[in-house]
Backbone atoms as SQL, in Angstrom:
CREATE TABLE atoms (id INTEGER PRIMARY KEY, chain TEXT, resi INTEGER, resn TEXT, atom TEXT, x REAL, y REAL, z REAL);
INSERT INTO atoms VALUES
  (1, 'A', 1, 'MET', 'N', 3.146, 4.076, -30.675),
  (2, 'A', 1, 'MET', 'CA', 2.580, 2.627, -30.645),
  (3, 'A', 1, 'MET', 'C', 1.385, 3.012, -29.514),
  (4, 'A', 2, 'ASN', 'N', 0.366, 2.519, -29.715),
  (5, 'A', 2, 'ASN', 'CA', -0.636, 2.657, -28.697),
  (6, 'A', 2, 'ASN', 'C', -1.336, 0.982, -28.656),
  (7, 'A', 3, 'ALA', 'N', -2.377, 0.783, -27.642),
  (8, 'A', 3, 'ALA', 'CA', -2.746, -0.749, -27.339),
  (9, 'A', 3, 'ALA', 'C', -3.162, -1.318, -28.344),
  (10, 'A', 4, 'ASN', 'N', -4.263, -0.357, -29.313),
  (11, 'A', 4, 'ASN', 'CA', -5.161, -0.985, -30.295),
  (12, 'A', 4, 'ASN', 'C', -4.074, -1.606, -31.181),
  (13, 'A', 5, 'ASP', 'N', -2.827, -1.008, -31.491),
  (14, 'A', 5, 'ASP', 'CA', -1.951, -1.369, -32.688),
  (15, 'A', 5, 'ASP', 'C', -1.330, -2.746, -31.902),
  (16, 'A', 6, 'VAL', 'N', -1.035, -2.851, -30.780),
  (17, 'A', 6, 'VAL', 'CA', -0.226, -4.059, -30.336),
  (18, 'A', 6, 'VAL', 'C', -1.455, -5.246, -30.530),
  (19, 'A', 7, 'TYR', 'N', -2.783, -4.813, -29.917),
  (20, 'A', 7, 'TYR', 'CA', -3.806, -6.083, -29.852),
  (21, 'A', 7, 'TYR', 'C', -4.178, -6.350, -31.160),
  (22, 'A', 8, 'ASN', 'N', -4.211, -5.603, -32.206),
  (23, 'A', 8, 'ASN', 'CA', -4.063, -5.980, -33.605),
  (24, 'A', 8, 'ASN', 'C', -2.848, -7.052, -33.999),
  (25, 'A', 9, 'ILE', 'N', -1.669, -7.056, -33.805),
  (26, 'A', 9, 'ILE', 'CA', -0.504, -7.480, -33.709),
  (27, 'A', 9, 'ILE', 'C', -0.757, -8.938, -33.300),
  (28, 'A', 10, 'ALA', 'N', -1.067, -8.688, -31.853),
  (29, 'A', 10, 'ALA', 'CA', -1.061, -9.880, -31.277),
  (30, 'A', 10, 'ALA', 'C', -2.286, -10.944, -31.895),
  (31, 'A', 11, 'LYS', 'N', -3.292, -10.406, -32.406),
  (32, 'A', 11, 'LYS', 'CA', -4.386, -11.150, -32.925),
  (33, 'A', 11, 'LYS', 'C', -3.893, -12.067, -34.102),
  (34, 'A', 12, 'ALA', 'N', -2.835, -11.245, -34.643),
  (35, 'A', 12, 'ALA', 'CA', -2.164, -12.091, -35.972),
  (36, 'A', 12, 'ALA', 'C', -1.124, -13.232, -35.685),
  (37, 'A', 13, 'LEU', 'N', -0.889, -13.160, -34.316),
  (38, 'A', 13, 'LEU', 'CA', 0.251, -13.978, -33.924),
  (39, 'A', 13, 'LEU', 'C', -0.196, -15.669, -34.053),
  (40, 'A', 14, 'PRO', 'N', 0.704, -16.452, -34.297),
  (41, 'A', 14, 'PRO', 'CA', 0.311, -17.984, -34.197),
  (42, 'A', 14, 'PRO', 'C', 0.247, -18.538, -32.681),
  (43, 'A', 15, 'GLU', 'N', -0.539, -19.572, -32.482),
  (44, 'A', 15, 'GLU', 'CA', -1.044, -19.869, -30.890),
  (45, 'A', 15, 'GLU', 'C', 0.200, -19.901, -30.328),
  (46, 'A', 16, 'GLU', 'N', 1.091, -20.579, -30.565),
  (47, 'A', 16, 'GLU', 'CA', 2.413, -20.850, -29.692),
  (48, 'A', 16, 'GLU', 'C', 3.130, -19.164, -29.306),
  (49, 'A', 17, 'GLU', 'N', 3.058, -18.331, -30.380),
  (50, 'A', 17, 'GLU', 'CA', 3.559, -17.095, -30.044),
  (51, 'A', 17, 'GLU', 'C', 3.039, -16.309, -29.275),
  (52, 'A', 18, 'LEU', 'N', 1.355, -16.704, -29.381),
  (53, 'A', 18, 'LEU', 'CA', 0.814, -15.641, -28.350),
  (54, 'A', 18, 'LEU', 'C', 0.911, -16.282, -26.917),
  (55, 'A', 19, 'ILE', 'N', 0.601, -17.439, -26.413),
  (56, 'A', 19, 'ILE', 'CA', 1.292, -18.181, -25.202),
  (57, 'A', 19, 'ILE', 'C', 2.771, -17.251, -24.856),
  (58, 'A', 20, 'ARG', 'N', 3.358, -17.417, -25.781),
  (59, 'A', 20, 'ARG', 'CA', 4.667, -16.847, -25.287),
  (60, 'A', 20, 'ARG', 'C', 4.745, -15.430, -24.969),
  (61, 'A', 21, 'LEU', 'N', 4.016, -14.562, -25.810),
  (62, 'A', 21, 'LEU', 'CA', 3.696, -13.340, -25.383),
  (63, 'A', 21, 'LEU', 'C', 2.894, -12.822, -23.812),
  (64, 'A', 22, 'TYR', 'N', 1.835, -13.810, -23.743),
  (65, 'A', 22, 'TYR', 'CA', 1.294, -13.810, -22.565),
  (66, 'A', 22, 'TYR', 'C', 2.308, -14.097, -21.437),
  (67, 'A', 23, 'ASN', 'N', 3.191, -15.020, -21.266),
  (68, 'A', 23, 'ASN', 'CA', 3.996, -15.128, -20.609),
  (69, 'A', 23, 'ASN', 'C', 5.232, -14.253, -20.173),
  (70, 'A', 24, 'MET', 'N', 5.428, -13.445, -21.302),
  (71, 'A', 24, 'MET', 'CA', 6.093, -12.624, -21.232),
  (72, 'A', 24, 'MET', 'C', 5.655, -11.185, -20.342),
  (73, 'A', 25, 'LEU', 'N', 4.366, -10.945, -20.946),
  (74, 'A', 25, 'LEU', 'CA', 3.757, -9.940, -20.439),
  (75, 'A', 25, 'LEU', 'C', 3.386, -10.111, -18.520),
  (76, 'A', 26, 'ASP', 'N', 2.869, -11.321, -18.334),
  (77, 'A', 26, 'ASP', 'CA', 2.946, -11.873, -16.969),
  (78, 'A', 26, 'ASP', 'C', 4.010, -11.257, -16.011),
  (79, 'A', 27, 'ILE', 'N', 5.123, -11.652, -16.870),
  (80, 'A', 27, 'ILE', 'CA', 6.335, -11.557, -15.792),
  (81, 'A', 27, 'ILE', 'C', 6.723, -10.293, -15.693),
  (82, 'A', 28, 'SER', 'N', 6.533, -9.237, -16.651),
  (83, 'A', 28, 'SER', 'CA', 6.716, -7.767, -16.872),
  (84, 'A', 28, 'SER', 'C', 5.883, -7.033, -16.149),
  (85, 'A', 29, 'VAL', 'N', 4.734, -7.439, -16.069),
  (86, 'A', 29, 'VAL', 'CA', 3.563, -6.674, -15.815),
  (87, 'A', 29, 'VAL', 'C', 3.196, -6.885, -14.282),
  (88, 'A', 30, 'ARG', 'N', 3.589, -7.715, -13.734),
  (89, 'A', 30, 'ARG', 'CA', 3.197, -8.437, -12.093),
  (90, 'A', 30, 'ARG', 'C', 3.475, -6.930, -11.149),
  (91, 'A', 31, 'PRO', 'N', 2.414, -6.324, -10.365),
  (92, 'A', 31, 'PRO', 'CA', 2.489, -5.460, -9.286),
  (93, 'A', 31, 'PRO', 'C', 3.705, -5.984, -8.473),
  (94, 'A', 32, 'LYS', 'N', 4.267, -4.750, -7.778),
  (95, 'A', 32, 'LYS', 'CA', 5.634, -5.203, -7.076),
  (96, 'A', 32, 'LYS', 'C', 4.472, -4.826, -5.359),
  (97, 'A', 33, 'THR', 'N', 5.229, -5.851, -4.735),
  (98, 'A', 33, 'THR', 'CA', 4.629, -6.167, -3.276),
  (99, 'A', 33, 'THR', 'C', 5.253, -5.033, -2.381),
  (100, 'A', 34, 'LYS', 'N', 4.230, -4.492, -1.742),
  (101, 'A', 34, 'LYS', 'CA', 4.574, -3.168, -0.724),
  (102, 'A', 34, 'LYS', 'C', 5.030, -4.037, 0.602),
  (103, 'A', 35, 'ILE', 'N', 6.207, -3.395, 1.146),
  (104, 'A', 35, 'ILE', 'CA', 6.689, -3.980, 2.178),
  (105, 'A', 35, 'ILE', 'C', 6.216, -2.974, 3.433),
  (106, 'A', 36, 'LYS', 'N', 5.447, -3.736, 4.253),
  (107, 'A', 36, 'LYS', 'CA', 4.717, -3.082, 5.659),
  (108, 'A', 36, 'LYS', 'C', 5.918, -3.041, 6.635),
  (109, 'A', 37, 'LYS', 'N', 6.146, -1.677, 6.926),
  (110, 'A', 37, 'LYS', 'CA', 6.638, -1.392, 8.016),
  (111, 'A', 37, 'LYS', 'C', 6.316, -1.821, 9.525),
  (112, 'A', 38, 'LYS', 'N', 6.831, -2.585, 10.162),
  (113, 'A', 38, 'LYS', 'CA', 6.581, -3.004, 11.559),
  (114, 'A', 38, 'LYS', 'C', 6.252, -1.812, 12.405),
  (115, 'A', 39, 'ARG', 'N', 5.136, -1.917, 12.811),
  (116, 'A', 39, 'ARG', 'CA', 4.775, -0.974, 14.012),
  (117, 'A', 39, 'ARG', 'C', 5.830, -1.296, 15.427),
  (118, 'A', 40, 'LYS', 'N', 5.916, -0.046, 15.969),
  (119, 'A', 40, 'LYS', 'CA', 6.633, 0.092, 17.445),
  (120, 'A', 40, 'LYS', 'C', 5.698, -0.233, 18.414),
  (121, 'A', 41, 'PRO', 'N', 5.783, -1.184, 19.272),
  (122, 'A', 41, 'PRO', 'CA', 4.982, -1.446, 20.197),
  (123, 'A', 41, 'PRO', 'C', 4.721, -0.094, 21.023),
  (124, 'A', 42, 'LEU', 'N', 3.459, -0.213, 21.440),
  (125, 'A', 42, 'LEU', 'CA', 2.977, 0.838, 22.464),
  (126, 'A', 42, 'LEU', 'C', 3.717, 0.631, 23.790),
  (127, 'A', 43, 'PRO', 'N', 3.880, 1.690, 24.504),
  (128, 'A', 43, 'PRO', 'CA', 4.523, 1.378, 26.030),
  (129, 'A', 43, 'PRO', 'C', 3.008, 0.765, 26.983),
  (130, 'A', 44, 'GLU', 'N', 3.511, 0.210, 28.016),
  (131, 'A', 44, 'GLU', 'CA', 2.515, -0.028, 28.934),
  (132, 'A', 44, 'GLU', 'C', 1.916, 0.959, 29.692),
  (133, 'A', 45, 'PHE', 'N', 0.633, 1.526, 29.667),
  (134, 'A', 45, 'PHE', 'CA', 0.198, 2.513, 30.393),
  (135, 'A', 45, 'PHE', 'C', -0.879, 1.787, 31.235),
  (136, 'A', 46, 'THR', 'N', -0.888, 2.439, 32.586),
  (137, 'A', 46, 'THR', 'CA', -1.954, 2.174, 33.349),
  (138, 'A', 46, 'THR', 'C', -2.968, 3.115, 33.177),
  (139, 'A', 47, 'VAL', 'N', -4.080, 3.001, 34.026),
  (140, 'A', 47, 'VAL', 'CA', -5.289, 3.593, 33.984),
  (141, 'A', 47, 'VAL', 'C', -4.706, 4.855, 34.871),
  (142, 'A', 48, 'ASN', 'N', -4.308, 4.904, 35.488),
  (143, 'A', 48, 'ASN', 'CA', -3.686, 5.999, 36.652),
  (144, 'A', 48, 'ASN', 'C', -2.891, 6.963, 35.457),
  (145, 'A', 49, 'ASP', 'N', -2.160, 5.975, 34.813),
  (146, 'A', 49, 'ASP', 'CA', -1.187, 6.850, 33.636),
  (147, 'A', 49, 'ASP', 'C', -2.155, 7.972, 32.920),
  (148, 'A', 50, 'GLY', 'N', -3.006, 7.066, 32.289),
  (149, 'A', 50, 'GLY', 'CA', -3.913, 7.903, 31.570),
  (150, 'A', 50, 'GLY', 'C', -4.509, 8.849, 32.080),
  (151, 'A', 51, 'ILE', 'N', -5.220, 8.700, 33.585),
  (152, 'A', 51, 'ILE', 'CA', -5.687, 9.897, 34.090),
  (153, 'A', 51, 'ILE', 'C', -4.755, 11.142, 34.409),
  (154, 'A', 52, 'ARG', 'N', -3.788, 10.736, 34.717),
  (155, 'A', 52, 'ARG', 'CA', -2.671, 11.595, 34.899),
  (156, 'A', 52, 'ARG', 'C', -2.442, 12.635, 33.999),
  (157, 'A', 53, 'PHE', 'N', -2.136, 11.963, 32.753),
  (158, 'A', 53, 'PHE', 'CA', -1.896, 12.498, 31.585),
  (159, 'A', 53, 'PHE', 'C', -3.063, 13.474, 31.175),
  (160, 'A', 54, 'LEU', 'N', -4.344, 13.091, 31.129),
  (161, 'A', 54, 'LEU', 'CA', -5.439, 13.826, 30.871),
  (162, 'A', 54, 'LEU', 'C', -5.682, 14.942, 31.888),
  (163, 'A', 55, 'LEU', 'N', -5.321, 14.686, 33.210),
  (164, 'A', 55, 'LEU', 'CA', -5.515, 16.039, 34.028),
  (165, 'A', 55, 'LEU', 'C', -4.532, 16.996, 33.715),
  (166, 'A', 56, 'LYS', 'N', -3.369, 16.538, 33.580),
  (167, 'A', 56, 'LYS', 'CA', -2.184, 17.424, 33.284),
  (168, 'A', 56, 'LYS', 'C', -1.970, 18.226, 31.931),
  (169, 'A', 57, 'ASN', 'N', -2.709, 17.542, 30.776),
  (170, 'A', 57, 'ASN', 'CA', -2.793, 18.164, 29.593),
  (171, 'A', 57, 'ASN', 'C', -4.014, 18.836, 29.033),
  (172, 'A', 58, 'HIS', 'N', -5.317, 17.977, 29.625),
  (173, 'A', 58, 'HIS', 'CA', -6.266, 18.632, 28.986),
  (174, 'A', 58, 'HIS', 'C', -7.247, 19.691, 29.781),
  (175, 'A', 59, 'PHE', 'N', -7.320, 19.165, 31.055),
  (176, 'A', 59, 'PHE', 'CA', -8.226, 19.684, 32.073),
  (177, 'A', 59, 'PHE', 'C', -8.086, 20.990, 33.174),
  (178, 'A', 60, 'ASN', 'N', -6.626, 20.857, 33.312),
  (179, 'A', 60, 'ASN', 'CA', -5.983, 21.995, 33.806),
  (180, 'A', 60, 'ASN', 'C', -5.561, 23.186, 33.169),
  (181, 'A', 61, 'LYS', 'N', -5.646, 23.307, 31.852),
  (182, 'A', 61, 'LYS', 'CA', -5.154, 24.452, 30.949),
  (183, 'A', 61, 'LYS', 'C', -6.171, 25.627, 31.296),
  (184, 'A', 62, 'ILE', 'N', -5.620, 26.957, 31.453),
  (185, 'A', 62, 'ILE', 'CA', -6.199, 27.882, 31.529),
  (186, 'A', 62, 'ILE', 'C', -6.634, 28.609, 30.107),
  (187, 'A', 63, 'LYS', 'N', -7.564, 28.865, 30.007),
  (188, 'A', 63, 'LYS', 'CA', -8.016, 29.444, 28.679),
  (189, 'A', 63, 'LYS', 'C', -7.958, 30.583, 28.354),
  (190, 'A', 64, 'THR', 'N', -7.250, 31.183, 27.556),
  (191, 'A', 64, 'THR', 'CA', -6.794, 32.569, 27.222),
  (192, 'A', 64, 'THR', 'C', -7.869, 32.870, 26.094),
  (193, 'A', 65, 'GLN', 'N', -8.049, 34.068, 26.165),
  (194, 'A', 65, 'GLN', 'CA', -9.433, 34.599, 25.385),
  (195, 'A', 65, 'GLN', 'C', -8.301, 35.845, 24.147);
């Protein structure tokens, strides 16, 4: 059975049954809400901590070829 068959059958329903069908479809087709994960708070860094990290990890590396 495909959507066209169901549509033709739904058009033939009486008004009260059509309302009941819409209510049933509304309940079963609602999208599920996504649960968002909480982010871990970032640690407190000072400007000196940032400069120390950059000097240690990026600027003092010896480039090998």
